[in-house]
MMTF fields as JSON, N, C-alpha, C and O atoms, coordinates in Angstrom:
{
  "mmtfVersion": "1.0.0",
  "mmtfProducer": "UNKNOWN",
  "numBonds": 359,
  "numAtoms": 360,
  "numGroups": 90,
  "numChains": 1,
  "numModels": 1,
  "chainsPerModel": [1],
  "groupsPerChain": [90],
  "chainIdList": ["A"],
  "bondAtomList": [4, 2, 8, 6, 12, 10, 16, 14, 20, 18, 24, 22, 28, 26, 32, 30, 36, 34, 40, 38, 44, 42, 48, 46, 52, 50, 56, 54, 60, 58, 64, 62, 68, 66, 72, 70, 76, 74, 80, 78, 84, 82, 88, 86, 92, 90, 96, 94, 100, 98, 104, 102, 108, 106, 112, 110, 116, 114, 120, 118, 124, 122, 128, 126, 132, 130, 136, 134, 140, 138, 144, 142, 148, 146, 152, 150, 156, 154, 160, 158, 164, 162, 168, 166, 172, 170, 176, 174, 180, 178, 184, 182, 188, 186, 192, 190, 196, 194, 200, 198, 204, 202, 208, 206, 212, 210, 216, 214, 220, 218, 224, 222, 228, 226, 232, 230, 236, 234, 240, 238, 244, 242, 248, 246, 252, 250, 256, 254, 260, 258, 264, 262, 268, 266, 272, 270, 276, 274, 280, 278, 284, 282, 288, 286, 292, 290, 296, 294, 300, 298, 304, 302, 308, 306, 312, 310, 316, 314, 320, 318, 324, 322, 328, 326, 332, 330, 336, 334, 340, 338, 344, 342, 348, 346, 352, 350, 356, 354],
  "bondOrderList": [1, 1, 1, 1, 1, 1, 1, 1, 1, 1, 1, 1, 1, 1, 1, 1, 1, 1, 1, 1, 1, 1, 1, 1, 1, 1, 1, 1, 1, 1, 1, 1, 1, 1, 1, 1, 1, 1, 1, 1, 1, 1, 1, 1, 1, 1, 1, 1, 1, 1, 1, 1, 1, 1, 1, 1, 1, 1, 1, 1, 1, 1, 1, 1, 1, 1, 1, 1, 1, 1, 1, 1, 1, 1, 1, 1, 1, 1, 1, 1, 1, 1, 1, 1, 1, 1, 1, 1, 1],
  "groupList": [{"groupName": "MET", "atomNameList": ["N", "CA", "C", "O"], "elementList": ["N", "C", "C", "O"], "formalChargeList": [0, 0, 0, 0], "bondAtomList": [1, 0, 2, 1, 3, 2], "bondOrderList": [1, 1, 2], "singleLetterCode": "M", "chemCompType": "L-PEPTIDE LINKING"}, {"groupName": "PRO", "atomNameList": ["N", "CA", "C", "O"], "elementList": ["N", "C", "C", "O"], "formalChargeList": [0, 0, 0, 0], "bondAtomList": [1, 0, 2, 1, 3, 2], "bondOrderList": [1, 1, 2], "singleLetterCode": "P", "chemCompType": "L-PEPTIDE LINKING"}, {"groupName": "LEU", "atomNameList": ["N", "CA", "C", "O"], "elementList": ["N", "C", "C", "O"], "formalChargeList": [0, 0, 0, 0], "bondAtomList": [1, 0, 2, 1, 3, 2], "bondOrderList": [1, 1, 2], "singleLetterCode": "L", "chemCompType": "L-PEPTIDE LINKING"}, {"groupName": "SER", "atomNameList": ["N", "CA", "C", "O"], "elementList": ["N", "C", "C", "O"], "formalChargeList": [0, 0, 0, 0], "bondAtomList": [1, 0, 2, 1, 3, 2], "bondOrderList": [1, 1, 2], "singleLetterCode": "S", "chemCompType": "L-PEPTIDE LINKING"}, {"groupName": "TYR", "atomNameList": ["N", "CA", "C", "O"], "elementList": ["N", "C", "C", "O"], "formalChargeList": [0, 0, 0, 0], "bondAtomList": [1, 0, 2, 1, 3, 2], "bondOrderList": [1, 1, 2], "singleLetterCode": "Y", "chemCompType": "L-PEPTIDE LINKING"}, {"groupName": "GLN", "atomNameList": ["N", "CA", "C", "O"], "elementList": ["N", "C", "C", "O"], "formalChargeList": [0, 0, 0, 0], "bondAtomList": [1, 0, 2, 1, 3, 2], "bondOrderList": [1, 1, 2], "singleLetterCode": "Q", "chemCompType": "L-PEPTIDE LINKING"}, {"groupName": "ALA", "atomNameList": ["N", "CA", "C", "O"], "elementList": ["N", "C", "C", "O"], "formalChargeList": [0, 0, 0, 0], "bondAtomList": [1, 0, 2, 1, 3, 2], "bondOrderList": [1, 1, 2], "singleLetterCode": "A", "chemCompType": "L-PEPTIDE LINKING"}, {"groupName": "GLY", "atomNameList": ["N", "CA", "C", "O"], "elementList": ["N", "C", "C", "O"], "formalChargeList": [0, 0, 0, 0], "bondAtomList": [1, 0, 2, 1, 3, 2], "bondOrderList": [1, 1, 2], "singleLetterCode": "G", "chemCompType": "PEPTIDE LINKING"}, {"groupName": "ARG", "atomNameList": ["N", "CA", "C", "O"], "elementList": ["N", "C", "C", "O"], "formalChargeList": [0, 0, 0, 0], "bondAtomList": [1, 0, 2, 1, 3, 2], "bondOrderList": [1, 1, 2], "singleLetterCode": "R", "chemCompType": "L-PEPTIDE LINKING"}, {"groupName": "ASP", "atomNameList": ["N", "CA", "C", "O"], "elementList": ["N", "C", "C", "O"], "formalChargeList": [0, 0, 0, 0], "bondAtomList": [1, 0, 2, 1, 3, 2], "bondOrderList": [1, 1, 2], "singleLetterCode": "D", "chemCompType": "L-PEPTIDE LINKING"}, {"groupName": "CYS", "atomNameList": ["N", "CA", "C", "O"], "elementList": ["N", "C", "C", "O"], "formalChargeList": [0, 0, 0, 0], "bondAtomList": [1, 0, 2, 1, 3, 2], "bondOrderList": [1, 1, 2], "singleLetterCode": "C", "chemCompType": "L-PEPTIDE LINKING"}, {"groupName": "ASN", "atomNameList": ["N", "CA", "C", "O"], "elementList": ["N", "C", "C", "O"], "formalChargeList": [0, 0, 0, 0], "bondAtomList": [1, 0, 2, 1, 3, 2], "bondOrderList": [1, 1, 2], "singleLetterCode": "N", "chemCompType": "L-PEPTIDE LINKING"}, {"groupName": "GLU", "atomNameList": ["N", "CA", "C", "O"], "elementList": ["N", "C", "C", "O"], "formalChargeList": [0, 0, 0, 0], "bondAtomList": [1, 0, 2, 1, 3, 2], "bondOrderList": [1, 1, 2], "singleLetterCode": "E", "chemCompType": "L-PEPTIDE LINKING"}, {"groupName": "LYS", "atomNameList": ["N", "CA", "C", "O"], "elementList": ["N", "C", "C", "O"], "formalChargeList": [0, 0, 0, 0], "bondAtomList": [1, 0, 2, 1, 3, 2], "bondOrderList": [1, 1, 2], "singleLetterCode": "K", "chemCompType": "L-PEPTIDE LINKING"}, {"groupName": "HIS", "atomNameList": ["N", "CA", "C", "O"], "elementList": ["N", "C", "C", "O"], "formalChargeList": [0, 0, 0, 0], "bondAtomList": [1, 0, 2, 1, 3, 2], "bondOrderList": [1, 1, 2], "singleLetterCode": "H", "chemCompType": "L-PEPTIDE LINKING"}, {"groupName": "ILE", "atomNameList": ["N", "CA", "C", "O"], "elementList": ["N", "C", "C", "O"], "formalChargeList": [0, 0, 0, 0], "bondAtomList": [1, 0, 2, 1, 3, 2], "bondOrderList": [1, 1, 2], "singleLetterCode": "I", "chemCompType": "L-PEPTIDE LINKING"}, {"groupName": "THR", "atomNameList": ["N", "CA", "C", "O"], "elementList": ["N", "C", "C", "O"], "formalChargeList": [0, 0, 0, 0], "bondAtomList": [1, 0, 2, 1, 3, 2], "bondOrderList": [1, 1, 2], "singleLetterCode": "T", "chemCompType": "L-PEPTIDE LINKING"}, {"groupName": "PHE", "atomNameList": ["N", "CA", "C", "O"], "elementList": ["N", "C", "C", "O"], "formalChargeList": [0, 0, 0, 0], "bondAtomList": [1, 0, 2, 1, 3, 2], "bondOrderList": [1, 1, 2], "singleLetterCode": "F", "chemCompType": "L-PEPTIDE LINKING"}, {"groupName": "VAL", "atomNameList": ["N", "CA", "C", "O"], "elementList": ["N", "C", "C", "O"], "formalChargeList": [0, 0, 0, 0], "bondAtomList": [1, 0, 2, 1, 3, 2], "bondOrderList": [1, 1, 2], "singleLetterCode": "V", "chemCompType": "L-PEPTIDE LINKING"}],
  "groupTypeList": [0, 1, 2, 3, 4, 5, 6, 6, 7, 8, 6, 9, 2, 10, 11, 11, 6, 0, 12, 4, 2, 13, 6, 6, 3, 14, 12, 12, 15, 10, 7, 4, 2, 6, 3, 13, 15, 8, 8, 12, 8, 16, 5, 8, 13, 12, 3, 5, 12, 6, 17, 6, 13, 8, 6, 7, 18, 6, 2, 8, 16, 17, 13, 8, 2, 12, 15, 9, 7, 8, 7, 14, 2, 9, 16, 17, 18, 13, 18, 2, 13, 6, 2, 9, 13, 18, 15, 10, 1, 8],
  "groupIdList": [1, 2, 3, 4, 5, 6, 7, 8, 9, 10, 11, 12, 13, 14, 15, 16, 17, 18, 19, 20, 21, 22, 23, 24, 25, 26, 27, 28, 29, 30, 31, 32, 33, 34, 35, 36, 37, 38, 39, 40, 41, 42, 43, 44, 45, 46, 47, 48, 49, 50, 51, 52, 53, 54, 55, 56, 57, 58, 59, 60, 61, 62, 63, 64, 65, 66, 67, 68, 69, 70, 71, 72, 73, 74, 75, 76, 77, 78, 79, 80, 81, 82, 83, 84, 85, 86, 87, 88, 89, 90],
  "secStructList": [7, 7, 7, 7, 2, 2, 2, 2, 2, 2, 2, 2, 2, 2, 2, 2, 2, 2, 2, 2, 2, 2, 2, 1, 7, 2, 2, 2, 2, 2, 2, 2, 2, 2, 2, 2, 2, 2, 2, 2, 2, 2, 2, 2, 6, 7, 7, 2, 2, 2, 2, 2, 2, 2, 6, 6, 7, 7, 1, 2, 2, 2, 2, 2, 2, 2, 2, 2, 1, 7, 1, 7, 2, 2, 2, 2, 2, 2, 2, 2, 2, 2, 2, 6, 7, 7, 7, 7, 7, 7],
  "xCoordList": [-123.537, -123.015, -121.459, -121.561, -120.354, -118.952, -119.162, -119.89, -118.373, -117.896, -117.069, -116.372, -117.122, -116.119, -114.806, -115.066, -113.239, -112.497, -112.772, -112.673, -113.29, -113.394, -114.425, -113.813, -115.698, -116.336, -115.754, -116.102, -114.926, -114.536, -113.482, -113.285, -112.824, -111.686, -112.476, -111.884, -113.708, -114.546, -115.077, -115.284, -115.359, -115.734, -114.472, -114.916, -113.57, -112.149, -111.911, -111.475, -112.089, -111.796, -113.121, -112.836, -114.084, -115.251, -115.116, -115.481, -114.439, -114.333, -112.973, -113.173, -112.239, -110.982, -111.362, -110.839, -112.179, -112.843, -113.698, -113.323, -114.493, -115.324, -114.53, -114.646, -113.556, -112.776, -111.856, -111.596, -111.393, -111.005, -111.884, -111.617, -113.199, -114.127, -114.68, -115.017, -114.698, -114.89, -113.667, -113.844, -112.658, -111.3, -111.081, -110.352, -111.877, -111.412, -112.433, -113.568, -111.96, -112.889, -113.532, -113.581, -114.218, -115.324, -114.318, -114.625, -113.425, -112.693, -111.934, -111.846, -111.517, -110.556, -111.657, -111.296, -112.792, -114.081, -114.228, -114.157, -114.442, -115.114, -113.666, -113.764, -112.504, -111.42, -111.116, -110.652, -111.556, -111.424, -112.373, -112.116, -113.503, -114.702, -114.534, -115.123, -113.805, -113.34, -112.349, -112.463, -111.276, -110.316, -110.805, -110.309, -112.201, -112.671, -112.816, -112.404, -113.789, -114.984, -113.778, -114.043, -112.501, -111.87, -110.875, -110.59, -110.492, -110.008, -111.039, -110.853, -112.012, -112.864, -113.029, -112.762, -113.371, -113.662, -112.302, -112.379, -111.084, -110.197, -109.729, -109.348, -109.895, -109.365, -110.393, -110.152, -111.529, -112.766, -112.335, -112.716, -111.58, -110.839, -111.58, -111.644, -112.396, -113.987, -113.147, -112.05, -114.103, -113.08, -114.482, -115.671, -113.921, -114.899, -116.216, -117.247, -116.053, -117.187, -118.102, -119.318, -117.582, -118.627, -119.15, -120.316, -118.29, -118.604, -119.849, -120.831, -119.732, -121.099, -121.976, -122.934, -121.838, -123.248, -123.866, -124.969, -123.484, -123.482, -124.59, -125.746, -124.11, -124.523, -125.724, -126.299, -125.89, -126.594, -126.445, -127.378, -125.165, -124.637, -123.89, -122.94, -124.451, -123.491, -122.041, -121.497, -121.244, -119.624, -119.093, -118.313, -119.468, -119.096, -119.155, -118.074, -120.455, -120.507, -120.363, -120.74, -119.615, -118.849, -117.485, -116.848, -116.946, -115.244, -115.266, -114.191, -116.051, -116.387, -116.279, -115.833, -116.829, -117.45, -115.916, -115.609, -115.178, -113.827, -112.692, -111.707, -113.133, -111.782, -111.789, -110.835, -112.938, -112.359, -113.803, -113.984, -114.8, -115.985, -117.01, -117.982, -116.866, -118.16, -119.506, -119.418, -120.5, -121.74, -122.843, -122.975, -123.835, -125.12, -125.374, -124.992, -126.115, -126.332, -126.925, -126.875, -127.465, -128.454, -127.357, -127.352, -126.342, -125.236, -124.116, -123.745, -123.782, -123.503, -123.928, -123.303, -124.963, -126.194, -126.052, -125.985, -126.01, -126.272, -124.606, -124.497, -124.027, -122.607, -122.212, -121.417, -123.125, -122.668, -123.753, -123.728, -124.69, -125.102, -124.533, -124.569, -123.862, -122.954, -122.258, -121.976, -121.727, -120.042, -121.033, -120.569, -121.83, -122.489, -122.281, -122.47, -121.818, -121.873, -122.183, -122.355, -122.499, -123.317, -122.536, -121.307, -122.93, -122.372, -121.951, -122.469, -121.088, -121.392, -122.056, -122.272, -122.473, -123.682, -123.088, -121.899, -123.916, -123.632, -124.198, -123.894],
  "yCoordList": [24.952, 23.53, 23.918, 24.402, 23.739, 24.252, 23.595, 22.624, 24.296, 23.588, 22.508, 22.421, 21.672, 20.669, 21.06, 21.689, 20.68, 20.989, 21.501, 22.667, 19.972, 20.532, 21.386, 22.441, 21.654, 22.783, 24.252, 25.368, 23.965, 25.84, 25.647, 26.701, 24.568, 25.009, 25.373, 25.92, 24.973, 25.454, 26.793, 27.698, 26.99, 28.338, 29.432, 30.574, 29.424, 29.817, 30.064, 31.183, 29.125, 29.175, 30.123, 31.276, 29.928, 31.089, 32.394, 33.355, 32.566, 33.614, 34.335, 35.525, 34.11, 34.304, 34.754, 35.806, 34.095, 33.81, 35.209, 36.163, 35.589, 36.928, 38.249, 39.341, 37.77, 39.001, 39.355, 40.53, 38.243, 38.846, 39.452, 40.541, 38.816, 39.323, 40.786, 41.518, 41.042, 42.793, 43.395, 43.684, 43.474, 44.169, 44.199, 45.053, 42.954, 42.706, 43.534, 43.768, 43.944, 44.68, 43.804, 42.662, 44.189, 43.655, 42.387, 41.195, 42.816, 41.988, 40.544, 39.366, 41.275, 40.133, 39.125, 37.948, 39.36, 38.449, 38.124, 36.896, 38.506, 37.289, 36.878, 35.723, 37.206, 36.272, 35.187, 34.229, 35.43, 34.266, 33.114, 32.011, 33.431, 32.831, 31.857, 30.779, 32.13, 31.535, 30.302, 29.098, 31.041, 29.904, 28.894, 27.767, 29.348, 28.179, 26.893, 25.766, 27.622, 26.68, 26.149, 24.957, 26.441, 25.607, 24.519, 23.384, 24.994, 24.057, 22.985, 21.796, 23.435, 21.859, 21.136, 19.934, 21.581, 20.94, 19.774, 18.586, 20.738, 20.179, 18.754, 17.638, 19.207, 18.104, 17.06, 16.058, 17.007, 16.102, 15.236, 14.151, 16.065, 15.408, 15.023, 14.04, 16.674, 16.903, 17.787, 18.346, 17.633, 18.199, 19.477, 19.257, 20.651, 21.851, 21.667, 22.271, 20.693, 20.459, 19.134, 19.293, 18.139, 17.665, 18.618, 18.709, 19.086, 19.908, 20.749, 20.836, 21.426, 22.187, 21.837, 22.579, 20.291, 19.744, 18.995, 18.563, 18.697, 18.278, 19.323, 18.964, 20.829, 21.5, 22.446, 23.412, 21.987, 22.418, 24.208, 24.959, 24.41, 25.405, 25.337, 24.589, 26.205, 26.244, 26.299, 26.881, 25.649, 25.305, 26.594, 26.979, 27.454, 29.097, 29.444, 29.596, 29.789, 30.199, 29.764, 30.198, 28.648, 28.182, 28.5, 28.882, 28.199, 28.605, 30.003, 30.314, 31.135, 32.606, 32.979, 34.01, 31.815, 32.428, 31.184, 31.353, 30.148, 29.762, 30.776, 31.023, 31.349, 32.253, 33.358, 33.559, 34.23, 35.841, 35.66, 36.681, 34.519, 34.932, 35.507, 35.773, 35.829, 36.819, 35.644, 34.671, 36.385, 35.714, 36.015, 36.867, 35.224, 35.742, 34.527, 33.356, 35.261, 34.686, 33.487, 32.723, 33.417, 31.748, 30.791, 29.728, 31.283, 30.875, 29.855, 28.688, 31.049, 30.729, 29.51, 28.453, 29.78, 29.168, 27.625, 26.765, 27.41, 26.308, 25.425, 24.38, 25.971, 25.824, 25.039, 24.124, 25.79, 25.375, 24.421, 23.905, 24.053, 22.833, 21.777, 20.683, 22.27, 21.038, 20.564, 19.367, 21.763, 21.379, 20.679, 19.631, 20.932, 20.392, 21.083, 20.563, 22.459, 23.442, 24.199, 24.883, 24.647, 25.715, 27.329, 27.326, 28.117, 29.449, 28.942, 27.938, 29.671, 29.331, 29.956, 31.144, 29.454, 30.077, 31.062, 30.893, 32.287, 33.012, 33.025, 33.95],
  "zCoordList": [145.471, 145.578, 144.74, 143.613, 145.197, 144.424, 143.113, 142.905, 142.178, 140.582, 140.836, 141.847, 139.941, 140.232, 139.271, 138.245, 139.578, 139.089, 137.673, 137.291, 136.656, 134.936, 135.225, 135.39, 135.411, 135.038, 135.584, 135.199, 136.432, 137.142, 135.859, 135.255, 135.377, 134.363, 132.7, 131.77, 132.68, 131.388, 131.888, 131.08, 133.507, 132.892, 133.17, 133.053, 133.378, 132.914, 132.032, 131.759, 131.175, 129.547, 129.353, 129.03, 129.449, 128.837, 129.326, 128.648, 130.859, 131.1, 130.64, 130.4, 130.538, 129.765, 128.205, 127.836, 127.297, 125.428, 126.08, 125.398, 126.92, 126.896, 127.142, 126.587, 128.289, 128.429, 126.998, 126.74, 126.101, 124.74, 124.054, 123.546, 123.894, 123.117, 123.229, 122.299, 124.537, 125.258, 124.19, 123.007, 124.796, 124.065, 122.857, 122.35, 121.963, 120.39, 119.595, 120.01, 118.461, 117.529, 116.94, 117.397, 115.696, 115.35, 114.404, 114.388, 113.864, 112.925, 113.594, 113.249, 114.601, 115.454, 115.983, 115.989, 116.378, 117.016, 115.841, 115.89, 114.452, 113.301, 112.978, 112.563, 112.961, 113.286, 113.641, 113.022, 115.343, 116.156, 116.104, 116.586, 115.483, 115.297, 114.386, 114.469, 113.547, 112.113, 112.653, 112.423, 113.495, 113.598, 114.375, 114.352, 115.407, 115.724, 115.259, 115.532, 114.193, 113.754, 112.882, 112.727, 112.185, 111.218, 112.236, 111.853, 113.36, 114.238, 114.484, 114.229, 114.939, 115.284, 114.019, 114.055, 113.041, 111.818, 111.24, 110.928, 111.274, 111.051, 112.152, 111.799, 113.33, 114.424, 114.261, 114.934, 113.521, 113.164, 111.569, 111.129, 111.119, 109.891, 108.767, 108.029, 108.933, 108.332, 106.807, 106.793, 105.716, 104.617, 104.497, 104.73, 104.112, 103.707, 103.081, 103.379, 102.107, 101.262, 102.243, 102.354, 102.772, 103.56, 104.991, 105.374, 105.448, 106.669, 106.283, 107.02, 104.954, 105.016, 104.298, 104.082, 103.601, 103.416, 104.421, 104.086, 105.591, 106.777, 107.202, 107.43, 107.308, 108.106, 107.339, 107.84, 106.237, 105.201, 104.378, 104.094, 104.209, 104.138, 102.678, 102.447, 101.767, 100.682, 100.733, 101.672, 99.648, 100.222, 100.127, 100.998, 99.011, 99.35, 100.315, 100.884, 101.103, 102.052, 103.426, 104.515, 102.974, 104.589, 104.674, 105.656, 102.993, 103.05, 103.196, 103.709, 102.973, 103.508, 105.023, 105.526, 105.645, 106.96, 107.648, 108.828, 106.889, 108.052, 107.805, 108.501, 106.513, 106.214, 107.067, 107.819, 107.027, 107.994, 109.135, 109.799, 109.415, 110.304, 109.89, 110.598, 108.37, 108.092, 107.095, 106.346, 107.605, 107.317, 107.883, 108.762, 107.338, 108.268, 109.595, 109.62, 110.582, 111.397, 111.589, 112.553, 110.605, 110.026, 110.02, 110.64, 109.207, 108.693, 109.727, 109.608, 110.869, 112.01, 112.745, 112.831, 113.21, 113.781, 113.566, 114.445, 111.812, 111.101, 111.827, 112.467, 111.567, 111.961, 113.182, 113.399, 113.952, 115.546, 115.76, 116.878, 114.996, 115.206, 115.0, 115.564, 113.928, 112.596, 113.547, 113.595, 114.791, 115.529, 116.673, 117.125, 117.007, 118.155, 119.589, 120.689, 119.285, 120.322, 120.372, 119.363, 121.688, 122.355, 122.922, 122.844, 123.248, 123.538, 125.195, 125.682, 125.847, 127.15, 127.886, 127.646, 128.784, 129.485, 130.567, 130.837, 131.36, 131.821, 133.44, 134.193]
}
Protein backbone atom coordinates (compact mmCIF):
# COMPACT_ATOMS: atom_id res chain seq x y z
CA UNK A 1 0.00 0.00 0.00
CA UNK A 2 1.54 3.37 -0.99
CA UNK A 3 2.16 6.07 1.59
CA UNK A 4 -0.24 8.99 1.69
CA UNK A 5 1.14 12.40 0.73
CA UNK A 6 1.28 13.45 4.39
CA UNK A 7 2.96 10.21 5.49
CA UNK A 8 5.42 10.46 2.61
CA UNK A 9 6.28 14.01 3.71
CA UNK A 10 6.99 12.80 7.24
CA UNK A 11 9.13 9.99 5.87
CA UNK A 12 11.13 12.51 3.80
CA UNK A 13 11.68 14.68 6.87
CA UNK A 14 12.87 11.68 8.86
CA UNK A 15 15.18 10.62 6.03
CA UNK A 16 16.63 14.14 5.73
CA UNK A 17 17.18 14.30 9.49
CA UNK A 18 18.85 10.88 9.45
CA UNK A 19 21.21 11.96 6.65
CA UNK A 20 22.17 15.07 8.63
CA UNK A 21 22.71 13.05 11.81
CA UNK A 22 24.90 10.49 10.03
CA UNK A 23 27.27 13.22 8.83
CA UNK A 24 27.20 15.40 11.96
CA UNK A 25 29.67 15.43 14.85
CA UNK A 26 28.63 14.51 18.38
CA UNK A 27 28.46 18.20 19.34
CA UNK A 28 26.37 19.07 16.27
CA UNK A 29 23.89 16.29 17.07
CA UNK A 30 23.56 17.47 20.67
CA UNK A 31 22.99 21.04 19.46
CA UNK A 32 20.45 19.86 16.88
CA UNK A 33 18.46 17.96 19.50
CA UNK A 34 18.62 20.91 21.91
CA UNK A 35 17.27 23.28 19.26
CA UNK A 36 14.40 20.90 18.45
CA UNK A 37 13.47 20.60 22.13
CA UNK A 38 13.64 24.38 22.65
CA UNK A 39 11.55 25.04 19.52
CA UNK A 40 8.86 22.57 20.57
CA UNK A 41 8.67 24.06 24.07
CA UNK A 42 8.54 27.67 22.90
CA UNK A 43 5.90 26.88 20.27
CA UNK A 44 3.77 25.62 23.14
CA UNK A 45 4.44 28.91 24.97
CA UNK A 46 5.62 27.00 28.04
CA UNK A 47 8.31 28.32 30.37
CA UNK A 48 11.40 26.26 31.11
CA UNK A 49 10.31 26.01 34.73
CA UNK A 50 6.81 24.76 33.89
CA UNK A 51 8.08 22.31 31.29
CA UNK A 52 10.81 20.89 33.55
CA UNK A 53 8.27 20.35 36.31
CA UNK A 54 5.84 18.62 33.96
CA UNK A 55 8.65 16.42 32.59
CA UNK A 56 9.83 15.49 36.07
CA UNK A 57 13.29 16.97 35.50
CA UNK A 58 15.15 19.47 37.68
CA UNK A 59 15.06 22.96 36.17
CA UNK A 60 18.86 23.27 36.12
CA UNK A 61 19.15 19.90 34.36
CA UNK A 62 16.55 20.90 31.78
CA UNK A 63 18.25 24.24 31.11
CA UNK A 64 21.56 22.46 30.45
CA UNK A 65 19.83 19.99 28.11
CA UNK A 66 18.09 22.76 26.21
CA UNK A 67 21.26 24.86 25.89
CA UNK A 68 23.55 22.29 24.32
CA UNK A 69 21.74 18.96 24.26
CA UNK A 70 23.96 17.35 26.85
CA UNK A 71 22.47 15.26 29.60
CA UNK A 72 21.64 11.76 30.67
CA UNK A 73 19.56 9.49 28.47
CA UNK A 74 16.83 9.25 31.12
CA UNK A 75 16.51 13.05 31.06
CA UNK A 76 16.18 13.02 27.27
CA UNK A 77 13.52 10.29 27.44
CA UNK A 78 11.53 12.21 30.06
CA UNK A 79 11.65 15.32 27.88
CA UNK A 80 10.53 13.41 24.78
CA UNK A 81 7.64 11.89 26.71
CA UNK A 82 6.62 15.33 28.00
CA UNK A 83 6.67 16.60 24.40
CA UNK A 84 4.63 13.58 23.27
CA UNK A 85 7.30 12.86 20.66
CA UNK A 86 8.47 9.60 19.21
CA UNK A 87 11.54 8.73 17.19
CA UNK A 88 10.84 8.23 13.47
CA UNK A 89 10.39 4.52 12.74
CA UNK A 90 12.57 2.86 10.13
